N, C-alpha and C positions, 0 to 999 in steps of 0.2 A: 503493500499500499504506499510505497514511498516515492511513487512517480509524481512529478510535479503537477500535472493536470488533476489527478485525484486528490492530492493534498489541497490544492487551491479550491477545488470544489467543496470538499468538507469544510475547509476554513470559512468559505462564504456561508455555508449553511449555520456554522457557529455564530457568525456575525449576525444573521437574521434572528437566531435565538436569543442573542444577547440584546438585540434591539426590542424584541417582544418582552423580554425580562424587564428591561428598563421602562418600557411603556406601561407595565403592570404596576409599578410603584409599590413593590412588596414591602410590608412592614416588617421590621426586624424580629418581631415576636411570632411571626408566622412559623407553624411547625415544620414546614416544608423547606424554609429558607436554608436551614443547615445542609439538608441534602443537596440543594442546588449549589451551594457553596462548595461542597466536597466534589461533586461531579464537575462543576465549572473549572476548578483548580486542575483536576486531572486532564481535562480537555485542553485547557490553555497551555499546560506543560507539554502535552503531546503535540500540539500545534507548534510550538516553539521548537521542538526536536524533530519535526516532521514525521510524527509517528502516529498521526490520527487514523482512526478506523471508523468505518461506518457505525460499528458498535459503540464506540465512544460518543460519537455524535448523537446516536440514538438515545443513549443514556440521558444526555443533556435535554433532549427533546421530552423525554418522559418525565424528568424532574420539572421541567417547565410547565408541563400540562397539570402537574399536581399542584402548582401554586394558584 
């Protein structure tokens, strides 16, 4: 999954999810915010290292949908 096109596409999906998260204005006491923070940290580190996978991005999507 380290080819440039795949990494770019997955990174673009993460950007969309981050924008959606920001638009939700999630309160800090939301029970699922901790899950979002953990999943987002993993995804952001994977993006930095060009190790994004569809599974990681999907985990971010699922955490976002719980908020």
